[in-house]
Each structure stands twice: as C-alpha cells, then as structure tokens.
PyMOL Python script that loads the backbone (N, CA, C, O; Angstrom):
from pymol import cmd

cmd.read_pdbstr("""\
ATOM      1  N   MET A   1     -31.799 -17.289 -14.246  1.00  0.00           N
ATOM      2  CA  MET A   1     -31.885 -16.146 -13.319  1.00  0.00           C
ATOM      3  C   MET A   1     -30.585 -15.505 -13.097  1.00  0.00           C
ATOM      4  O   MET A   1     -29.620 -16.147 -12.682  1.00  0.00           O
ATOM      5  N   ASP A   2     -30.535 -14.105 -13.398  1.00  0.00           N
ATOM      6  CA  ASP A   2     -29.559 -13.272 -13.426  1.00  0.00           C
ATOM      7  C   ASP A   2     -29.286 -13.037 -11.815  1.00  0.00           C
ATOM      8  O   ASP A   2     -30.267 -13.002 -11.072  1.00  0.00           O
ATOM      9  N   ASN A   3     -27.905 -12.868 -11.251  1.00  0.00           N
ATOM     10  CA  ASN A   3     -27.715 -12.767  -9.907  1.00  0.00           C
ATOM     11  C   ASN A   3     -26.357 -11.788 -10.017  1.00  0.00           C
ATOM     12  O   ASN A   3     -25.208 -12.171 -10.235  1.00  0.00           O
ATOM     13  N   PHE A   4     -26.936 -10.076  -9.753  1.00  0.00           N
ATOM     14  CA  PHE A   4     -26.224  -9.071  -9.823  1.00  0.00           C
ATOM     15  C   PHE A   4     -25.396  -8.670  -8.499  1.00  0.00           C
ATOM     16  O   PHE A   4     -26.055  -8.556  -7.465  1.00  0.00           O
ATOM     17  N   GLU A   5     -24.181  -8.474  -8.451  1.00  0.00           N
ATOM     18  CA  GLU A   5     -23.617  -8.109  -6.908  1.00  0.00           C
ATOM     19  C   GLU A   5     -22.812  -7.083  -7.535  1.00  0.00           C
ATOM     20  O   GLU A   5     -21.991  -7.216  -8.443  1.00  0.00           O
ATOM     21  N   LYS A   6     -23.289  -5.692  -6.711  1.00  0.00           N
ATOM     22  CA  LYS A   6     -22.427  -4.369  -6.626  1.00  0.00           C
ATOM     23  C   LYS A   6     -21.203  -4.460  -5.427  1.00  0.00           C
ATOM     24  O   LYS A   6     -21.221  -5.171  -4.422  1.00  0.00           O
ATOM     25  N   PHE A   7     -20.174  -3.541  -5.849  1.00  0.00           N
ATOM     26  CA  PHE A   7     -19.022  -3.529  -4.470  1.00  0.00           C
ATOM     27  C   PHE A   7     -19.149  -2.084  -4.364  1.00  0.00           C
ATOM     28  O   PHE A   7     -19.602  -1.334  -5.229  1.00  0.00           O
ATOM     29  N   ASP A   8     -18.683  -1.758  -3.167  1.00  0.00           N
ATOM     30  CA  ASP A   8     -18.520  -0.219  -2.810  1.00  0.00           C
ATOM     31  C   ASP A   8     -17.022   0.518  -4.016  1.00  0.00           C
ATOM     32  O   ASP A   8     -16.574   1.659  -3.898  1.00  0.00           O
ATOM     33  N   ASN A   9     -16.689  -0.201  -4.744  1.00  0.00           N
ATOM     34  CA  ASN A   9     -15.364   0.487  -5.489  1.00  0.00           C
ATOM     35  C   ASN A   9     -15.968   0.691  -7.082  1.00  0.00           C
ATOM     36  O   ASN A   9     -15.246   0.895  -8.057  1.00  0.00           O
ATOM     37  N   GLY A  10     -17.355   0.596  -7.112  1.00  0.00           N
ATOM     38  CA  GLY A  10     -18.024   0.822  -8.682  1.00  0.00           C
ATOM     39  C   GLY A  10     -18.022  -0.676  -9.674  1.00  0.00           C
ATOM     40  O   GLY A  10     -18.462  -0.912 -10.800  1.00  0.00           O
ATOM     41  N   THR A  11     -17.372  -1.438  -8.750  1.00  0.00           N
ATOM     42  CA  THR A  11     -17.438  -2.820  -9.798  1.00  0.00           C
ATOM     43  C   THR A  11     -18.707  -3.520  -9.521  1.00  0.00           C
ATOM     44  O   THR A  11     -19.408  -3.204  -8.560  1.00  0.00           O
ATOM     45  N   ALA A  12     -18.988  -4.374 -10.262  1.00  0.00           N
ATOM     46  CA  ALA A  12     -20.159  -5.167 -10.237  1.00  0.00           C
ATOM     47  C   ALA A  12     -19.842  -6.604 -10.815  1.00  0.00           C
ATOM     48  O   ALA A  12     -19.021  -6.690 -11.727  1.00  0.00           O
ATOM     49  N   VAL A  13     -20.445  -7.704 -10.333  1.00  0.00           N
ATOM     50  CA  VAL A  13     -20.514  -8.956 -11.149  1.00  0.00           C
ATOM     51  C   VAL A  13     -21.843  -9.354 -11.424  1.00  0.00           C
ATOM     52  O   VAL A  13     -22.739  -9.010 -10.652  1.00  0.00           O
ATOM     53  N   LEU A  14     -22.067  -9.986 -12.357  1.00  0.00           N
ATOM     54  CA  LEU A  14     -23.265 -10.640 -12.885  1.00  0.00           C
ATOM     55  C   LEU A  14     -22.694 -12.430 -13.422  1.00  0.00           C
ATOM     56  O   LEU A  14     -21.940 -12.892 -14.278  1.00  0.00           O
ATOM     57  N   LYS A  15     -23.581 -12.970 -12.329  1.00  0.00           N
ATOM     58  CA  LYS A  15     -23.756 -14.400 -12.814  1.00  0.00           C
ATOM     59  C   LYS A  15     -25.192 -15.103 -13.090  1.00  0.00           C
ATOM     60  O   LYS A  15     -26.111 -15.381 -12.320  1.00  0.00           O
ATOM     61  N   ASN A  16     -25.039 -15.273 -14.407  1.00  0.00           N
ATOM     62  CA  ASN A  16     -26.055 -15.798 -15.162  1.00  0.00           C
ATOM     63  C   ASN A  16     -26.028 -17.276 -15.457  1.00  0.00           C
ATOM     64  O   ASN A  16     -25.325 -17.962 -14.716  1.00  0.00           O
ATOM     65  N   LYS A  17     -26.710 -17.884 -16.459  1.00  0.00           N
ATOM     66  CA  LYS A  17     -26.816 -19.326 -16.644  1.00  0.00           C
ATOM     67  C   LYS A  17     -25.592 -19.790 -17.776  1.00  0.00           C
ATOM     68  O   LYS A  17     -25.167 -20.927 -17.981  1.00  0.00           O
ATOM     69  N   ASP A  18     -25.180 -18.481 -18.441  1.00  0.00           N
ATOM     70  CA  ASP A  18     -23.586 -19.000 -19.524  1.00  0.00           C
ATOM     71  C   ASP A  18     -22.491 -18.251 -18.666  1.00  0.00           C
ATOM     72  O   ASP A  18     -21.442 -18.069 -19.285  1.00  0.00           O
ATOM     73  N   GLY A  19     -22.516 -17.801 -17.429  1.00  0.00           N
ATOM     74  CA  GLY A  19     -21.231 -17.599 -16.965  1.00  0.00           C
ATOM     75  C   GLY A  19     -21.008 -16.439 -15.951  1.00  0.00           C
ATOM     76  O   GLY A  19     -21.949 -16.020 -15.277  1.00  0.00           O
ATOM     77  N   PHE A  20     -19.977 -16.018 -15.870  1.00  0.00           N
ATOM     78  CA  PHE A  20     -19.899 -14.653 -14.859  1.00  0.00           C
ATOM     79  C   PHE A  20     -19.322 -13.635 -15.893  1.00  0.00           C
ATOM     80  O   PHE A  20     -18.873 -13.903 -17.007  1.00  0.00           O
ATOM     81  N   TYR A  21     -19.427 -12.408 -15.294  1.00  0.00           N
ATOM     82  CA  TYR A  21     -19.150 -11.562 -15.923  1.00  0.00           C
ATOM     83  C   TYR A  21     -19.060 -10.050 -14.817  1.00  0.00           C
ATOM     84  O   TYR A  21     -19.800  -9.557 -13.966  1.00  0.00           O
ATOM     85  N   VAL A  22     -17.520  -9.664 -15.503  1.00  0.00           N
ATOM     86  CA  VAL A  22     -17.078  -8.502 -14.352  1.00  0.00           C
ATOM     87  C   VAL A  22     -17.590  -7.043 -14.983  1.00  0.00           C
ATOM     88  O   VAL A  22     -17.309  -6.869 -16.169  1.00  0.00           O
ATOM     89  N   LEU A  23     -18.165  -6.202 -14.438  1.00  0.00           N
ATOM     90  CA  LEU A  23     -18.581  -4.900 -15.214  1.00  0.00           C
ATOM     91  C   LEU A  23     -18.017  -4.029 -14.149  1.00  0.00           C
ATOM     92  O   LEU A  23     -18.035  -4.186 -12.929  1.00  0.00           O
ATOM     93  N   VAL A  24     -17.331  -2.730 -15.137  1.00  0.00           N
ATOM     94  CA  VAL A  24     -16.427  -1.570 -14.771  1.00  0.00           C
ATOM     95  C   VAL A  24     -16.745  -0.543 -15.357  1.00  0.00           C
ATOM     96  O   VAL A  24     -16.034  -0.379 -16.349  1.00  0.00           O
ATOM     97  N   GLY A  25     -17.719   0.484 -15.169  1.00  0.00           N
ATOM     98  CA  GLY A  25     -17.995   1.249 -15.853  1.00  0.00           C
ATOM     99  C   GLY A  25     -18.627   0.875 -17.178  1.00  0.00           C
ATOM    100  O   GLY A  25     -19.755   0.384 -17.142  1.00  0.00           O
ATOM    101  N   ASP A  26     -17.897   1.090 -18.596  1.00  0.00           N
ATOM    102  CA  ASP A  26     -18.924   0.648 -19.683  1.00  0.00           C
ATOM    103  C   ASP A  26     -18.119  -0.692 -19.888  1.00  0.00           C
ATOM    104  O   ASP A  26     -18.573  -1.434 -20.759  1.00  0.00           O
ATOM    105  N   GLU A  27     -17.103  -1.073 -19.282  1.00  0.00           N
ATOM    106  CA  GLU A  27     -16.045  -2.366 -19.647  1.00  0.00           C
ATOM    107  C   GLU A  27     -17.062  -3.586 -18.982  1.00  0.00           C
ATOM    108  O   GLU A  27     -17.519  -3.519 -17.841  1.00  0.00           O
ATOM    109  N   LYS A  28     -17.291  -4.599 -19.846  1.00  0.00           N
ATOM    110  CA  LYS A  28     -17.863  -6.157 -19.621  1.00  0.00           C
ATOM    111  C   LYS A  28     -17.141  -7.021 -19.939  1.00  0.00           C
ATOM    112  O   LYS A  28     -16.925  -7.247 -21.130  1.00  0.00           O
ATOM    113  N   LEU A  29     -16.431  -7.915 -18.694  1.00  0.00           N
ATOM    114  CA  LEU A  29     -15.587  -9.300 -19.575  1.00  0.00           C
ATOM    115  C   LEU A  29     -16.158 -10.307 -18.709  1.00  0.00           C
ATOM    116  O   LEU A  29     -16.562 -10.208 -17.551  1.00  0.00           O
ATOM    117  N   GLU A  30     -16.108 -11.402 -19.578  1.00  0.00           N
ATOM    118  CA  GLU A  30     -16.658 -12.654 -18.821  1.00  0.00           C
ATOM    119  C   GLU A  30     -15.378 -13.215 -18.243  1.00  0.00           C
ATOM    120  O   GLU A  30     -14.384 -13.225 -18.969  1.00  0.00           O
ATOM    121  N   ILE A  31     -15.303 -13.665 -17.052  1.00  0.00           N
ATOM    122  CA  ILE A  31     -14.559 -14.313 -15.964  1.00  0.00           C
ATOM    123  C   ILE A  31     -14.923 -15.729 -15.724  1.00  0.00           C
ATOM    124  O   ILE A  31     -15.963 -16.239 -16.141  1.00  0.00           O
ATOM    125  N   SER A  32     -13.878 -16.428 -14.927  1.00  0.00           N
ATOM    126  CA  SER A  32     -13.910 -17.700 -14.569  1.00  0.00           C
ATOM    127  C   SER A  32     -14.329 -17.651 -13.497  1.00  0.00           C
ATOM    128  O   SER A  32     -14.002 -16.663 -12.839  1.00  0.00           O
ATOM    129  N   GLU A  33     -15.276 -18.740 -12.819  1.00  0.00           N
ATOM    130  CA  GLU A  33     -15.284 -18.827 -11.538  1.00  0.00           C
ATOM    131  C   GLU A  33     -14.525 -18.581 -10.497  1.00  0.00           C
ATOM    132  O   GLU A  33     -15.043 -18.183  -9.454  1.00  0.00           O
ATOM    133  N   CYS A  34     -13.049 -18.794 -10.614  1.00  0.00           N
ATOM    134  CA  CYS A  34     -12.155 -18.461 -10.102  1.00  0.00           C
ATOM    135  C   CYS A  34     -11.563 -16.890  -9.685  1.00  0.00           C
ATOM    136  O   CYS A  34     -10.883 -16.522  -8.727  1.00  0.00           O
ATOM    137  N   ALA A  35     -12.031 -16.287 -10.630  1.00  0.00           N
ATOM    138  CA  ALA A  35     -11.794 -14.851 -11.188  1.00  0.00           C
ATOM    139  C   ALA A  35     -13.141 -14.303 -10.042  1.00  0.00           C
ATOM    140  O   ALA A  35     -13.004 -13.531  -9.093  1.00  0.00           O
ATOM    141  N   TYR A  36     -14.099 -14.817 -10.388  1.00  0.00           N
ATOM    142  CA  TYR A  36     -15.138 -14.463  -9.502  1.00  0.00           C
ATOM    143  C   TYR A  36     -14.796 -14.396  -8.242  1.00  0.00           C
ATOM    144  O   TYR A  36     -14.830 -13.263  -7.761  1.00  0.00           O
ATOM    145  N   GLU A  37     -14.419 -15.413  -7.427  1.00  0.00           N
ATOM    146  CA  GLU A  37     -14.431 -15.635  -6.051  1.00  0.00           C
ATOM    147  C   GLU A  37     -13.365 -14.254  -5.435  1.00  0.00           C
ATOM    148  O   GLU A  37     -13.520 -13.438  -4.527  1.00  0.00           O
ATOM    149  N   LEU A  38     -12.020 -14.549  -6.659  1.00  0.00           N
ATOM    150  CA  LEU A  38     -11.398 -13.328  -6.151  1.00  0.00           C
ATOM    151  C   LEU A  38     -11.758 -12.023  -5.791  1.00  0.00           C
ATOM    152  O   LEU A  38     -11.276 -11.463  -4.806  1.00  0.00           O
ATOM    153  N   ILE A  39     -12.718 -11.424  -6.663  1.00  0.00           N
ATOM    154  CA  ILE A  39     -13.428 -10.465  -6.707  1.00  0.00           C
ATOM    155  C   ILE A  39     -13.966 -10.492  -5.643  1.00  0.00           C
ATOM    156  O   ILE A  39     -13.470  -9.807  -4.748  1.00  0.00           O
ATOM    157  N   ARG A  40     -14.879 -11.100  -5.432  1.00  0.00           N
ATOM    158  CA  ARG A  40     -15.709 -11.429  -4.120  1.00  0.00           C
ATOM    159  C   ARG A  40     -14.848 -10.673  -3.004  1.00  0.00           C
ATOM    160  O   ARG A  40     -15.009  -9.544  -2.540  1.00  0.00           O
ATOM    161  N   LYS A  41     -13.756 -11.772  -2.681  1.00  0.00           N
ATOM    162  CA  LYS A  41     -12.868 -11.268  -1.721  1.00  0.00           C
ATOM    163  C   LYS A  41     -12.442  -9.893  -1.872  1.00  0.00           C
ATOM    164  O   LYS A  41     -12.695  -9.067  -0.995  1.00  0.00           O
ATOM    165  N   ASN A  42     -11.806  -9.592  -2.937  1.00  0.00           N
ATOM    166  CA  ASN A  42     -11.282  -8.378  -2.848  1.00  0.00           C
ATOM    167  C   ASN A  42     -11.780  -7.495  -4.299  1.00  0.00           C
ATOM    168  O   ASN A  42     -11.387  -7.560  -5.464  1.00  0.00           O
ATOM    169  N   PRO A  43     -12.723  -6.741  -3.686  1.00  0.00           N
ATOM    170  CA  PRO A  43     -13.214  -6.273  -5.205  1.00  0.00           C
ATOM    171  C   PRO A  43     -12.509  -5.396  -6.333  1.00  0.00           C
ATOM    172  O   PRO A  43     -12.845  -5.283  -7.511  1.00  0.00           O
ATOM    173  N   ASP A  44     -11.345  -4.751  -5.600  1.00  0.00           N
ATOM    174  CA  ASP A  44     -10.082  -4.069  -6.352  1.00  0.00           C
ATOM    175  C   ASP A  44      -9.371  -5.227  -7.696  1.00  0.00           C
ATOM    176  O   ASP A  44      -8.947  -4.810  -8.774  1.00  0.00           O
ATOM    177  N   CYS A  45      -9.389  -6.333  -7.383  1.00  0.00           N
ATOM    178  CA  CYS A  45      -8.805  -7.264  -8.198  1.00  0.00           C
ATOM    179  C   CYS A  45      -9.554  -7.203  -9.562  1.00  0.00           C
ATOM    180  O   CYS A  45      -8.820  -7.707 -10.412  1.00  0.00           O
ATOM    181  N   ALA A  46     -10.842  -6.741 -10.150  1.00  0.00           N
ATOM    182  CA  ALA A  46     -11.399  -6.802 -11.124  1.00  0.00           C
ATOM    183  C   ALA A  46     -10.716  -5.472 -11.696  1.00  0.00           C
ATOM    184  O   ALA A  46     -10.797  -5.581 -12.919  1.00  0.00           O
ATOM    185  N   PHE A  47     -10.153  -4.403 -11.414  1.00  0.00           N
ATOM    186  CA  PHE A  47      -9.640  -3.258 -12.340  1.00  0.00           C
ATOM    187  C   PHE A  47      -8.137  -4.707 -12.945  1.00  0.00           C
ATOM    188  O   PHE A  47      -7.969  -5.013 -14.125  1.00  0.00           O
ATOM    189  N   ASP A  48      -7.618  -5.085 -12.197  1.00  0.00           N
ATOM    190  CA  ASP A  48      -6.175  -5.687 -12.643  1.00  0.00           C
ATOM    191  C   ASP A  48      -6.773  -6.731 -13.434  1.00  0.00           C
ATOM    192  O   ASP A  48      -6.447  -6.629 -14.617  1.00  0.00           O
ATOM    193  N   ILE A  49      -7.525  -7.682 -13.191  1.00  0.00           N
ATOM    194  CA  ILE A  49      -8.255  -8.710 -14.153  1.00  0.00           C
ATOM    195  C   ILE A  49      -8.518  -8.012 -15.604  1.00  0.00           C
ATOM    196  O   ILE A  49      -7.965  -8.363 -16.647  1.00  0.00           O
ATOM    197  N   ILE A  50      -9.504  -6.913 -15.467  1.00  0.00           N
ATOM    198  CA  ILE A  50      -9.543  -6.275 -16.769  1.00  0.00           C
ATOM    199  C   ILE A  50      -8.283  -5.651 -17.548  1.00  0.00           C
ATOM    200  O   ILE A  50      -8.170  -5.538 -18.769  1.00  0.00           O
ATOM    201  N   ILE A  51      -7.437  -5.301 -16.636  1.00  0.00           N
ATOM    202  CA  ILE A  51      -6.243  -4.611 -17.603  1.00  0.00           C
ATOM    203  C   ILE A  51      -5.573  -5.847 -17.968  1.00  0.00           C
ATOM    204  O   ILE A  51      -5.106  -5.788 -19.105  1.00  0.00           O
ATOM    205  N   ASP A  52      -5.368  -7.000 -17.338  1.00  0.00           N
ATOM    206  CA  ASP A  52      -4.571  -7.971 -17.846  1.00  0.00           C
ATOM    207  C   ASP A  52      -5.217  -8.434 -18.790  1.00  0.00           C
ATOM    208  O   ASP A  52      -4.343  -8.496 -19.655  1.00  0.00           O
ATOM    209  N   ALA A  53      -6.483  -8.950 -19.419  1.00  0.00           N
ATOM    210  CA  ALA A  53      -7.267  -9.056 -20.347  1.00  0.00           C
ATOM    211  C   ALA A  53      -7.058  -8.135 -21.748  1.00  0.00           C
ATOM    212  O   ALA A  53      -6.888  -8.596 -22.877  1.00  0.00           O
ATOM    213  N   LYS A  54      -7.123  -6.563 -21.335  1.00  0.00           N
ATOM    214  CA  LYS A  54      -6.995  -6.199 -22.472  1.00  0.00           C
ATOM    215  C   LYS A  54      -5.561  -5.821 -23.163  1.00  0.00           C
ATOM    216  O   LYS A  54      -5.470  -5.459 -24.336  1.00  0.00           O
ATOM    217  N   ARG A  55      -4.435  -5.958 -22.251  1.00  0.00           N
ATOM    218  CA  ARG A  55      -3.173  -5.694 -22.262  1.00  0.00           C
ATOM    219  C   ARG A  55      -2.668  -6.306 -23.614  1.00  0.00           C
ATOM    220  O   ARG A  55      -2.830  -7.526 -23.648  1.00  0.00           O
ATOM    221  N   LYS A  56      -2.126  -5.792 -24.682  1.00  0.00           N
ATOM    222  CA  LYS A  56      -1.608  -6.299 -25.815  1.00  0.00           C
ATOM    223  C   LYS A  56      -0.439  -7.483 -25.131  1.00  0.00           C
ATOM    224  O   LYS A  56      -0.489  -8.712 -25.084  1.00  0.00           O
ATOM    225  N   PHE A  57       0.510  -6.581 -24.685  1.00  0.00           N
ATOM    226  CA  PHE A  57       1.713  -7.433 -24.427  1.00  0.00           C
ATOM    227  C   PHE A  57       1.672  -8.241 -23.076  1.00  0.00           C
ATOM    228  O   PHE A  57       1.001  -7.762 -22.161  1.00  0.00           O
ATOM    229  N   PRO A  58       2.253  -9.279 -22.904  1.00  0.00           N
ATOM    230  CA  PRO A  58       2.487  -9.684 -21.405  1.00  0.00           C
ATOM    231  C   PRO A  58       3.245  -9.046 -20.342  1.00  0.00           C
ATOM    232  O   PRO A  58       3.155  -9.447 -19.181  1.00  0.00           O
ATOM    233  N   PHE A  59       4.068  -7.967 -20.716  1.00  0.00           N
ATOM    234  CA  PHE A  59       4.954  -7.128 -20.186  1.00  0.00           C
ATOM    235  C   PHE A  59       4.525  -5.553 -19.946  1.00  0.00           C
ATOM    236  O   PHE A  59       3.488  -5.172 -20.489  1.00  0.00           O
ATOM    237  N   ASN A  60       5.025  -4.948 -19.426  1.00  0.00           N
ATOM    238  CA  ASN A  60       5.092  -3.650 -19.178  1.00  0.00           C
ATOM    239  C   ASN A  60       5.865  -2.924 -20.247  1.00  0.00           C
ATOM    240  O   ASN A  60       7.044  -2.836 -19.904  1.00  0.00           O
ATOM    241  N   THR A  61       5.614  -2.332 -21.501  1.00  0.00           N
ATOM    242  CA  THR A  61       6.091  -1.873 -22.214  1.00  0.00           C
ATOM    243  C   THR A  61       6.735  -0.415 -21.861  1.00  0.00           C
ATOM    244  O   THR A  61       7.826  -0.144 -22.363  1.00  0.00           O
ATOM    245  N   ALA A  62       6.093   0.528 -21.015  1.00  0.00           N
ATOM    246  CA  ALA A  62       6.475   1.678 -20.603  1.00  0.00           C
ATOM    247  C   ALA A  62       7.989   1.379 -20.004  1.00  0.00           C
ATOM    248  O   ALA A  62       9.012   2.023 -20.238  1.00  0.00           O
ATOM    249  N   MET A  63       7.837   0.254 -19.193  1.00  0.00           N
ATOM    250  CA  MET A  63       9.144   0.211 -18.436  1.00  0.00           C
ATOM    251  C   MET A  63      10.510  -0.613 -19.565  1.00  0.00           C
ATOM    252  O   MET A  63      11.668  -0.876 -19.240  1.00  0.00           O
ATOM    253  N   ASP A  64      10.049  -0.771 -20.469  1.00  0.00           N
ATOM    254  CA  ASP A  64      11.180  -1.735 -21.246  1.00  0.00           C
ATOM    255  C   ASP A  64      11.275  -0.340 -22.405  1.00  0.00           C
ATOM    256  O   ASP A  64      10.547  -0.141 -23.377  1.00  0.00           O
ATOM    257  N   ARG A  65      12.441   0.506 -21.902  1.00  0.00           N
ATOM    258  CA  ARG A  65      12.596   1.732 -22.578  1.00  0.00           C
ATOM    259  C   ARG A  65      13.698   1.355 -23.637  1.00  0.00           C
ATOM    260  O   ARG A  65      13.598   1.579 -24.843  1.00  0.00           O
ATOM    261  N   TYR A  66      14.709   0.781 -23.042  1.00  0.00           N
ATOM    262  CA  TYR A  66      15.976   0.207 -23.274  1.00  0.00           C
ATOM    263  C   TYR A  66      16.162  -0.598 -24.136  1.00  0.00           C
ATOM    264  O   TYR A  66      15.224  -1.391 -24.050  1.00  0.00           O
ATOM    265  N   SER A  67      16.962  -0.956 -25.116  1.00  0.00           N
ATOM    266  CA  SER A  67      17.360  -2.200 -25.996  1.00  0.00           C
ATOM    267  C   SER A  67      18.482  -2.777 -25.149  1.00  0.00           C
ATOM    268  O   SER A  67      19.179  -1.996 -24.500  1.00  0.00           O
ATOM    269  N   PRO A  68      18.694  -3.994 -25.108  1.00  0.00           N
ATOM    270  CA  PRO A  68      19.734  -4.487 -24.238  1.00  0.00           C
ATOM    271  C   PRO A  68      21.034  -4.283 -24.796  1.00  0.00           C
ATOM    272  O   PRO A  68      22.098  -4.224 -24.180  1.00  0.00           O
ATOM    273  N   LEU A  69      20.776  -4.148 -26.422  1.00  0.00           N
ATOM    274  CA  LEU A  69      21.848  -3.928 -27.344  1.00  0.00           C
ATOM    275  C   LEU A  69      22.874  -2.598 -26.464  1.00  0.00           C
ATOM    276  O   LEU A  69      24.098  -2.678 -26.359  1.00  0.00           O
ATOM    277  N   GLU A  70      21.986  -1.375 -25.879  1.00  0.00           N
ATOM    278  CA  GLU A  70      22.799  -0.524 -25.493  1.00  0.00           C
ATOM    279  C   GLU A  70      23.769  -0.380 -24.291  1.00  0.00           C
ATOM    280  O   GLU A  70      24.589   0.521 -24.120  1.00  0.00           O
ATOM    281  N   TYR A  71      23.562  -1.250 -23.636  1.00  0.00           N
ATOM    282  CA  TYR A  71      24.282  -1.726 -22.477  1.00  0.00           C
ATOM    283  C   TYR A  71      25.836  -2.418 -22.837  1.00  0.00           C
ATOM    284  O   TYR A  71      26.541  -2.858 -21.929  1.00  0.00           O
TER     285      TYR A  71
END
""", "prot")
cmd.dss("prot")
cmd.show_as("cartoon", "prot")
cmd.util.cbc("prot")
cmd.orient("prot")
C-alpha cells in the first residue's frame, strides 16, 4: 500500500513496498529511509538531496574559477 505525504513547500514523499521516493515538481528520486526522516523533520532538505544526487561533480564548479597555477 502506498503512503503519500505532502509538505507545505511543494515537496512530497511516497513510501511504498519498494522504498521511499521524494517528489518535487516533475522530479522523482529514490531515497533512503534516513533521507526520508530528514525530509519529514525539515522538508526543505528535499531540494538539497535532489541537487546533490543530480550534481555531476562533488564540488561547486562555479566557485572554482581560477587555476591554482595562476597564483
């Protein structure tokens, strides 16, 4: 049986027999039970979880403007 929980910030979490999923707009991402508990306590964490999962590099390339050789 599916359990659907919607939050005020527009995010939602779907819990079913296969696992947990966070839904934001048209984005759907499978998450762990730990991430589910974080989102329940602070729904704004859902945005950070999706961004971290979709990020190609583990660092912010926008802030990495200069080469170390330039110094």
